MITOR-862296 format. One record per residue: residue number from 1; z, y negated, x of N, C-alpha, C in turn. Coordinates in pm, 1 decimal, always signed. Example, Ala and Ser with C-alpha at 12.3 -4.5 7.8 and 13.67 -1.06 7.14 Angstrom:
2
<pos = 1	nup = +780.0	nnorth = +569.0	neast = +1319.0	caup = +780.0	canorth = +450.0	caeast = +1230.0	cup = +780.0	cnorth = +330.0	ceast = +1320.0>
<pos = 2	nup = +708.0	nnorth = +225.0	neast = +1285.0	caup = +714.0	canorth = +106.0	caeast = +1367.0	cup = +787.0	cnorth = -3.0	ceast = +1290.0>
# end
This chain:
100
<pos = 1	nup = +6939.3	nnorth = -941.4	neast = +9247.9	caup = +7028.8	canorth = -1009.9	caeast = +9303.2	cup = +7093.8	cnorth = -1087.7	ceast = +9183.1>
<pos = 2	nup = +7194.8	nnorth = -1177.6	neast = +9253.9	caup = +7300.8	canorth = -1225.5	caeast = +9162.3	cup = +7231.5	cnorth = -1357.6	ceast = +9101.2>
<pos = 3	nup = +7329.2	nnorth = -1390.0	neast = +9022.4	caup = +7294.4	canorth = -1507.4	caeast = +8922.3	cup = +7285.2	cnorth = -1652.9	ceast = +9036.4>
<pos = 4	nup = +7192.9	nnorth = -1717.9	neast = +9028.6	caup = +7176.2	canorth = -1797.3	caeast = +9088.4	cup = +7304.3	cnorth = -1924.0	ceast = +9062.7>
<pos = 5	nup = +7336.9	nnorth = -1986.7	neast = +9180.7	caup = +7456.5	canorth = -2097.8	caeast = +9153.7	cup = +7364.4	cnorth = -2211.5	ceast = +9105.8>
<pos = 6	nup = +7444.6	nnorth = -2302.7	neast = +9032.1	caup = +7401.1	canorth = -2415.2	caeast = +9012.8	cup = +7413.3	cnorth = -2544.6	ceast = +9128.4>
<pos = 7	nup = +7336.5	nnorth = -2626.2	neast = +9144.1	caup = +7370.3	canorth = -2719.1	caeast = +9277.8	cup = +7477.3	cnorth = -2804.9	ceast = +9216.5>
<pos = 8	nup = +7572.7	nnorth = -2830.5	neast = +9310.3	caup = +7659.3	canorth = -2925.8	caeast = +9285.8	cup = +7609.2	cnorth = -3083.9	ceast = +9253.6>
<pos = 9	nup = +7678.2	nnorth = -3157.4	neast = +9169.4	caup = +7611.5	canorth = -3261.0	caeast = +9116.5	cup = +7603.6	cnorth = -3371.5	ceast = +9238.3>
<pos = 10	nup = +7702.2	nnorth = -3367.5	neast = +9354.9	caup = +7715.8	canorth = -3462.1	caeast = +9440.5	cup = +7592.9	cnorth = -3445.3	ceast = +9553.6>
<pos = 11	nup = +7557.6	nnorth = -3280.4	neast = +9562.6	caup = +7423.4	canorth = -3261.8	caeast = +9656.9	cup = +7334.4	cnorth = -3289.6	ceast = +9591.9>
<pos = 12	nup = +7288.8	nnorth = -3286.2	neast = +9453.7	caup = +7157.6	canorth = -3284.4	caeast = +9408.5	cup = +7110.0	cnorth = -3455.3	ceast = +9374.6>
<pos = 13	nup = +7260.6	nnorth = -3529.7	neast = +9358.6	caup = +7221.9	canorth = -3670.4	caeast = +9372.3	cup = +7219.4	cnorth = -3748.1	ceast = +9516.4>
<pos = 14	nup = +7246.5	nnorth = -3675.3	neast = +9600.3	caup = +7250.3	canorth = -3740.3	caeast = +9757.1	cup = +7177.1	cnorth = -3626.4	ceast = +9835.5>
<pos = 15	nup = +7030.4	nnorth = -3597.2	neast = +9825.6	caup = +6987.0	canorth = -3500.3	caeast = +9911.3	cup = +7000.7	cnorth = -3553.7	ceast = +10080.2>
<pos = 16	nup = +7034.4	nnorth = -3410.5	neast = +10137.6	caup = +7017.1	canorth = -3480.7	caeast = +10281.4	cup = +6908.0	cnorth = -3505.6	ceast = +10375.0>
<pos = 17	nup = +6789.6	nnorth = -3449.3	neast = +10311.7	caup = +6655.5	canorth = -3509.9	caeast = +10360.9	cup = +6579.0	cnorth = -3587.5	ceast = +10255.4>
<pos = 18	nup = +6511.6	nnorth = -3670.3	neast = +10309.5	caup = +6426.6	canorth = -3765.1	caeast = +10190.1	cup = +6259.2	cnorth = -3774.4	ceast = +10265.9>
<pos = 19	nup = +6168.6	nnorth = -3781.8	neast = +10171.2	caup = +6047.0	canorth = -3773.9	caeast = +10204.3	cup = +6034.3	cnorth = -3931.8	ceast = +10231.1>
<pos = 20	nup = +5934.9	nnorth = -3930.2	neast = +10294.2	caup = +5884.6	canorth = -4094.3	caeast = +10339.5	cup = +5911.0	cnorth = -4211.5	ceast = +10238.6>
<pos = 21	nup = +5849.6	nnorth = -4141.2	neast = +10118.5	caup = +5846.6	canorth = -4232.5	caeast = +10013.2	cup = +5961.9	cnorth = -4259.7	ceast = +9934.4>
<pos = 22	nup = +6063.0	nnorth = -4174.3	neast = +9941.3	caup = +6205.6	canorth = -4172.9	caeast = +9926.8	cup = +6289.6	cnorth = -4279.7	ceast = +9998.4>
<pos = 23	nup = +6249.7	nnorth = -4266.0	neast = +10095.2	caup = +6311.0	canorth = -4336.7	caeast = +10249.5	cup = +6269.9	cnorth = -4490.9	ceast = +10219.9>
<pos = 24	nup = +6149.5	nnorth = -4503.0	neast = +10196.0	caup = +6127.0	canorth = -4619.1	caeast = +10164.7	cup = +6200.5	cnorth = -4711.7	ceast = +10058.2>
<pos = 25	nup = +6222.9	nnorth = -4625.7	neast = +9947.7	caup = +6296.4	canorth = -4656.3	caeast = +9821.2	cup = +6437.7	cnorth = -4691.4	ceast = +9887.4>
<pos = 26	nup = +6491.6	nnorth = -4620.6	neast = +9964.5	caup = +6639.4	canorth = -4647.4	caeast = +9998.2	cup = +6636.5	cnorth = -4767.2	ceast = +10088.2>
<pos = 27	nup = +6564.9	nnorth = -4790.7	neast = +10156.1	caup = +6525.4	canorth = -4878.8	caeast = +10242.8	cup = +6475.0	cnorth = -5038.3	ceast = +10202.7>
<pos = 28	nup = +6410.8	nnorth = -4988.6	neast = +10066.4	caup = +6376.8	canorth = -5107.1	caeast = +9999.7	cup = +6252.5	cnorth = -5152.7	ceast = +10077.8>
<pos = 29	nup = +6163.1	nnorth = -5107.0	neast = +10135.2	caup = +6044.3	canorth = -5144.4	caeast = +10198.2	cup = +5938.5	cnorth = -5044.3	ceast = +10174.1>
<pos = 30	nup = +5831.3	nnorth = -5090.1	neast = +10202.7	caup = +5703.2	canorth = -4992.9	caeast = +10170.4	cup = +5680.3	cnorth = -4900.8	ceast = +10245.7>
<pos = 31	nup = +5614.3	nnorth = -4788.8	neast = +10211.6	caup = +5604.1	canorth = -4680.0	caeast = +10254.3	cup = +5500.1	cnorth = -4682.5	ceast = +10382.8>
<pos = 32	nup = +5436.1	nnorth = -4788.2	neast = +10382.9	caup = +5356.9	canorth = -4771.6	caeast = +10495.3	cup = +5438.8	cnorth = -4829.9	ceast = +10634.2>
<pos = 33	nup = +5527.5	nnorth = -4916.7	neast = +10577.2	caup = +5630.1	canorth = -4946.0	caeast = +10689.7	cup = +5738.2	cnorth = -4836.9	ceast = +10757.2>
<pos = 34	nup = +5739.6	nnorth = -4726.0	neast = +10663.3	caup = +5832.3	canorth = -4606.4	caeast = +10708.7	cup = +5734.1	cnorth = -4528.0	ceast = +10790.2>
<pos = 35	nup = +5604.0	nnorth = -4500.9	neast = +10780.7	caup = +5523.4	canorth = -4468.9	caeast = +10878.2	cup = +5504.6	cnorth = -4530.1	ceast = +10963.4>
<pos = 36	nup = +5494.4	nnorth = -4640.1	neast = +10996.9	caup = +5478.9	canorth = -4727.0	caeast = +11090.4	cup = +5608.4	cnorth = -4709.9	ceast = +11207.5>
<pos = 37	nup = +5695.1	nnorth = -4691.6	neast = +11151.2	caup = +5860.2	canorth = -4720.3	caeast = +11209.2	cup = +5855.0	cnorth = -4572.9	ceast = +11270.5>
<pos = 38	nup = +5803.0	nnorth = -4468.2	neast = +11185.2	caup = +5800.7	canorth = -4351.8	caeast = +11280.6	cup = +5704.2	cnorth = -4345.2	ceast = +11421.4>
<pos = 39	nup = +5599.0	nnorth = -4418.1	neast = +11364.3	caup = +5521.5	canorth = -4387.8	caeast = +11477.9	cup = +5564.7	cnorth = -4486.1	ceast = +11598.4>
<pos = 40	nup = +5641.3	nnorth = -4590.2	neast = +11572.0	caup = +5677.2	canorth = -4659.2	caeast = +11690.7	cup = +5780.2	cnorth = -4582.6	ceast = +11784.6>
<pos = 41	nup = +5844.7	nnorth = -4516.2	neast = +11690.7	caup = +5953.0	canorth = -4432.3	caeast = +11738.8	cup = +6106.8	cnorth = -4460.3	ceast = +11683.6>
<pos = 42	nup = +6076.0	nnorth = -4566.7	neast = +11616.2	caup = +6218.5	canorth = -4633.2	caeast = +11551.8	cup = +6300.6	cnorth = -4546.4	ceast = +11464.9>
<pos = 43	nup = +6231.4	nnorth = -4465.1	neast = +11370.2	caup = +6267.5	canorth = -4348.4	caeast = +11292.9	cup = +6234.1	cnorth = -4227.5	ceast = +11332.0>
<pos = 44	nup = +6313.3	nnorth = -4119.7	neast = +11356.3	caup = +6295.7	canorth = -4002.9	caeast = +11404.0	cup = +6301.6	cnorth = -3899.3	ceast = +11246.4>
<pos = 45	nup = +6152.3	nnorth = -3827.0	neast = +11260.0	caup = +6168.7	canorth = -3788.4	caeast = +11125.1	cup = +6186.8	cnorth = -3638.0	ceast = +11176.1>
<pos = 46	nup = +6207.2	nnorth = -3548.3	neast = +11046.9	caup = +6222.1	canorth = -3410.6	caeast = +11074.0	cup = +6109.2	cnorth = -3313.8	ceast = +11010.5>
<pos = 47	nup = +6038.5	nnorth = -3206.9	neast = +11092.5	caup = +5963.0	canorth = -3167.6	caeast = +11045.3	cup = +5988.5	cnorth = -3017.2	ceast = +11025.6>
<pos = 48	nup = +5960.4	nnorth = -2993.8	neast = +10863.6	caup = +5992.9	canorth = -2838.9	caeast = +10833.4	cup = +5811.1	cnorth = -2783.8	ceast = +10798.1>
<pos = 49	nup = +5784.8	nnorth = -2726.3	neast = +10893.9	caup = +5639.0	canorth = -2661.8	caeast = +10854.8	cup = +5553.7	cnorth = -2792.1	ceast = +10892.5>
<pos = 50	nup = +5470.6	nnorth = -2843.1	neast = +10770.0	caup = +5395.6	canorth = -2914.9	caeast = +10778.6	cup = +5458.2	cnorth = -3061.6	ceast = +10705.4>
<pos = 51	nup = +5587.1	nnorth = -3039.9	neast = +10674.4	caup = +5616.3	canorth = -3157.1	caeast = +10571.3	cup = +5735.4	cnorth = -3234.0	ceast = +10678.8>
<pos = 52	nup = +5697.4	nnorth = -3383.0	neast = +10642.7	caup = +5769.4	canorth = -3468.6	caeast = +10732.4	cup = +5860.6	cnorth = -3482.8	ceast = +10635.1>
<pos = 53	nup = +6034.5	nnorth = -3505.1	neast = +10701.7	caup = +6122.8	canorth = -3574.9	caeast = +10629.0	cup = +6191.7	cnorth = -3681.6	ceast = +10683.8>
<pos = 54	nup = +6283.8	nnorth = -3731.2	neast = +10657.5	caup = +6397.7	canorth = -3815.8	caeast = +10712.3	cup = +6536.3	cnorth = -3795.6	ceast = +10689.1>
<pos = 55	nup = +6621.4	nnorth = -3775.3	neast = +10770.8	caup = +6750.7	canorth = -3748.6	caeast = +10737.1	cup = +6830.5	cnorth = -3871.7	ceast = +10685.0>
<pos = 56	nup = +6927.1	nnorth = -3872.3	neast = +10607.2	caup = +7005.3	canorth = -4001.1	caeast = +10549.8	cup = +7067.3	cnorth = -4070.3	ceast = +10653.1>
<pos = 57	nup = +7128.5	nnorth = -3984.2	neast = +10763.6	caup = +7209.7	canorth = -4015.2	caeast = +10877.6	cup = +7108.5	cnorth = -4076.7	ceast = +10983.8>
<pos = 58	nup = +6958.9	nnorth = -4045.0	neast = +10950.0	caup = +6886.7	canorth = -4131.6	caeast = +11051.1	cup = +6861.0	cnorth = -4280.9	ceast = +11010.8>
<pos = 59	nup = +6847.3	nnorth = -4264.2	neast = +10872.3	caup = +6842.2	canorth = -4390.4	caeast = +10782.6	cup = +6960.8	cnorth = -4505.2	ceast = +10830.6>
<pos = 60	nup = +7089.8	nnorth = -4453.9	neast = +10843.7	caup = +7207.1	canorth = -4515.2	caeast = +10844.4	cup = +7200.3	cnorth = -4541.4	ceast = +10997.9>
<pos = 61	nup = +7143.6	nnorth = -4470.8	neast = +11116.1	caup = +7155.6	canorth = -4513.2	caeast = +11221.9	cup = +7077.9	cnorth = -4623.4	ceast = +11262.6>
<pos = 62	nup = +6923.8	nnorth = -4627.7	neast = +11192.8	caup = +6838.4	canorth = -4740.7	caeast = +11188.3	cup = +6899.1	cnorth = -4875.8	ceast = +11153.3>
<pos = 63	nup = +6948.0	nnorth = -4838.2	neast = +11024.1	caup = +7028.4	canorth = -4969.9	caeast = +10995.6	cup = +7135.8	cnorth = -5058.2	ceast = +11074.2>
<pos = 64	nup = +7205.3	nnorth = -4950.2	neast = +11147.8	caup = +7311.0	canorth = -4983.3	caeast = +11228.2	cup = +7252.6	cnorth = -5061.6	ceast = +11346.4>
<pos = 65	nup = +7157.5	nnorth = -5002.3	neast = +11381.9	caup = +7055.5	canorth = -5026.8	caeast = +11536.1	cup = +7006.9	cnorth = -5192.2	ceast = +11468.6>
<pos = 66	nup = +6981.8	nnorth = -5226.9	neast = +11374.0	caup = +6916.2	canorth = -5335.9	caeast = +11311.6	cup = +7040.5	cnorth = -5437.7	ceast = +11319.3>
<pos = 67	nup = +7155.6	nnorth = -5421.3	neast = +11299.4	caup = +7260.3	canorth = -5475.6	caeast = +11250.8	cup = +7333.8	cnorth = -5549.7	ceast = +11414.6>
<pos = 68	nup = +7327.8	nnorth = -5427.7	neast = +11515.2	caup = +7329.4	canorth = -5477.0	caeast = +11629.6	cup = +7252.1	cnorth = -5564.1	ceast = +11699.2>
<pos = 69	nup = +7116.6	nnorth = -5525.3	neast = +11685.6	caup = +7036.6	canorth = -5607.9	caeast = +11735.4	cup = +6916.3	cnorth = -5669.3	ceast = +11606.7>
<pos = 70	nup = +6995.4	nnorth = -5815.0	neast = +11559.7	caup = +6919.4	canorth = -5843.9	caeast = +11468.1	cup = +6759.2	cnorth = -5903.9	ceast = +11510.9>
<pos = 71	nup = +6744.8	nnorth = -5924.5	neast = +11656.2	caup = +6634.9	canorth = -6004.5	caeast = +11695.6	cup = +6509.0	cnorth = -5879.9	ceast = +11687.8>
<pos = 72	nup = +6516.2	nnorth = -5748.7	neast = +11658.6	caup = +6426.2	canorth = -5627.8	caeast = +11646.5	cup = +6368.2	cnorth = -5671.8	ceast = +11516.3>
<pos = 73	nup = +6207.8	nnorth = -5666.6	neast = +11524.8	caup = +6135.5	canorth = -5699.1	caeast = +11423.0	cup = +6075.8	cnorth = -5556.8	ceast = +11371.8>
<pos = 74	nup = +6070.1	nnorth = -5528.7	neast = +11236.3	caup = +6003.0	canorth = -5412.5	caeast = +11211.6	cup = +5863.3	cnorth = -5404.5	ceast = +11272.7>
<pos = 75	nup = +5819.4	nnorth = -5260.5	neast = +11260.2	caup = +5727.2	canorth = -5229.2	caeast = +11350.0	cup = +5573.1	cnorth = -5293.9	ceast = +11282.8>
<pos = 76	nup = +5579.2	nnorth = -5318.8	neast = +11179.4	caup = +5471.6	canorth = -5392.8	caeast = +11087.4	cup = +5449.2	cnorth = -5513.2	ceast = +11129.2>
<pos = 77	nup = +5531.0	nnorth = -5600.5	neast = +11188.6	caup = +5542.0	canorth = -5711.0	caeast = +11189.2	cup = +5504.0	cnorth = -5753.1	ceast = +11377.4>
<pos = 78	nup = +5511.4	nnorth = -5656.0	neast = +11431.4	caup = +5472.1	canorth = -5676.4	caeast = +11593.0	cup = +5300.9	cnorth = -5701.4	ceast = +11580.9>
<pos = 79	nup = +5272.2	nnorth = -5737.0	neast = +11671.1	caup = +5139.9	canorth = -5800.6	caeast = +11718.3	cup = +5088.4	cnorth = -5758.8	ceast = +11826.3>
<pos = 80	nup = +5001.3	nnorth = -5666.9	neast = +11825.6	caup = +4942.3	canorth = -5609.7	caeast = +11980.1	cup = +4846.2	cnorth = -5714.5	ceast = +12016.0>
<pos = 81	nup = +4866.4	nnorth = -5712.3	neast = +12163.1	caup = +4740.0	canorth = -5825.7	caeast = +12233.5	cup = +4607.0	cnorth = -5739.2	ceast = +12229.7>
<pos = 82	nup = +4513.8	nnorth = -5808.0	neast = +12209.8	caup = +4392.9	canorth = -5783.4	caeast = +12221.9	cup = +4354.3	cnorth = -5739.8	ceast = +12376.6>
<pos = 83	nup = +4306.8	nnorth = -5637.2	neast = +12413.0	caup = +4268.0	canorth = -5634.8	caeast = +12547.9	cup = +4144.2	cnorth = -5689.5	ceast = +12587.5>
<pos = 84	nup = +4119.7	nnorth = -5759.6	neast = +12680.0	caup = +4004.8	canorth = -5848.1	caeast = +12732.3	cup = +3883.6	cnorth = -5781.6	ceast = +12761.2>
<pos = 85	nup = +3789.4	nnorth = -5764.4	neast = +12690.8	caup = +3656.7	canorth = -5693.7	caeast = +12736.0	cup = +3593.5	cnorth = -5728.7	ceast = +12863.4>
<pos = 86	nup = +3599.8	nnorth = -5833.1	neast = +12916.0	caup = +3502.7	canorth = -5899.3	caeast = +13023.2	cup = +3606.0	cnorth = -6017.5	ceast = +13083.9>
<pos = 87	nup = +3553.4	nnorth = -6030.9	neast = +13221.4	caup = +3614.9	canorth = -6160.2	caeast = +13272.3	cup = +3531.2	cnorth = -6285.8	ceast = +13246.6>
<pos = 88	nup = +3596.9	nnorth = -6370.9	neast = +13138.2	caup = +3500.5	canorth = -6498.6	caeast = +13122.2	cup = +3583.6	cnorth = -6617.0	ceast = +13160.2>
<pos = 89	nup = +3629.7	nnorth = -6612.4	neast = +13274.5	caup = +3712.4	canorth = -6712.6	caeast = +13340.6	cup = +3588.0	cnorth = -6821.1	ceast = +13352.5>
<pos = 90	nup = +3470.0	nnorth = -6816.3	neast = +13409.7	caup = +3367.4	canorth = -6887.6	caeast = +13457.4	cup = +3292.6	cnorth = -6956.0	ceast = +13336.4>
<pos = 91	nup = +3291.3	nnorth = -6891.7	neast = +13226.0	caup = +3203.8	canorth = -6886.1	caeast = +13094.2	cup = +3182.7	cnorth = -7035.1	ceast = +13087.4>
<pos = 92	nup = +3268.5	nnorth = -7115.6	neast = +13061.0	caup = +3282.8	canorth = -7259.7	caeast = +13011.7	cup = +3287.4	cnorth = -7347.9	ceast = +13175.2>
<pos = 93	nup = +3259.7	nnorth = -7301.9	neast = +13253.2	caup = +3283.1	canorth = -7402.0	caeast = +13389.7	cup = +3145.2	cnorth = -7441.6	ceast = +13418.7>
<pos = 94	nup = +3116.9	nnorth = -7541.7	neast = +13381.8	caup = +2939.8	canorth = -7609.4	caeast = +13412.0	cup = +2937.2	cnorth = -7574.6	ceast = +13576.6>
<pos = 95	nup = +3032.5	nnorth = -7603.7	neast = +13636.9	caup = +2981.4	canorth = -7576.1	caeast = +13807.1	cup = +2939.6	cnorth = -7464.8	ceast = +13843.2>
<pos = 96	nup = +2989.2	nnorth = -7339.3	neast = +13771.2	caup = +2922.4	canorth = -7197.9	caeast = +13786.1	cup = +2793.2	cnorth = -7190.8	ceast = +13719.9>
<pos = 97	nup = +2744.6	nnorth = -7266.9	neast = +13654.0	caup = +2596.2	canorth = -7262.6	caeast = +13618.2	cup = +2485.8	cnorth = -7270.8	ceast = +13705.8>
<pos = 98	nup = +2402.3	nnorth = -7180.9	neast = +13679.8	caup = +2266.0	canorth = -7217.7	caeast = +13794.3	cup = +2192.6	cnorth = -7334.5	ceast = +13757.0>
<pos = 99	nup = +2133.6	nnorth = -7411.5	neast = +13819.6	caup = +2078.7	canorth = -7529.3	caeast = +13791.3	cup = +1893.0	cnorth = -7473.0	ceast = +13797.4>
<pos = 100	nup = +1869.6	nnorth = -7421.9	neast = +13683.2	caup = +1719.3	canorth = -7363.3	caeast = +13703.9	cup = +1616.3	cnorth = -7454.1	ceast = +13646.6>
# end
């Protein structure tokens, strides 16, 4: 085989794909926020084997989307409503109690 070519400084300093941890550093958010954004479908990861990476272009797309729609909150700040487990409408209505 030939001699390996050194990677140009421009490519080494600006990788095409980032780990979730590196993406968190670029966006200046926590790693958990990156995983939450991926789960919510707001960030689209690239899978190579079992590895999960984020393209720089995807991070730039996400930031542009935030700039165009500033009311969109990050995934970790959204609250899910809790499902109601039972109908409790008459629970505190004294008219519905049996007079035993």
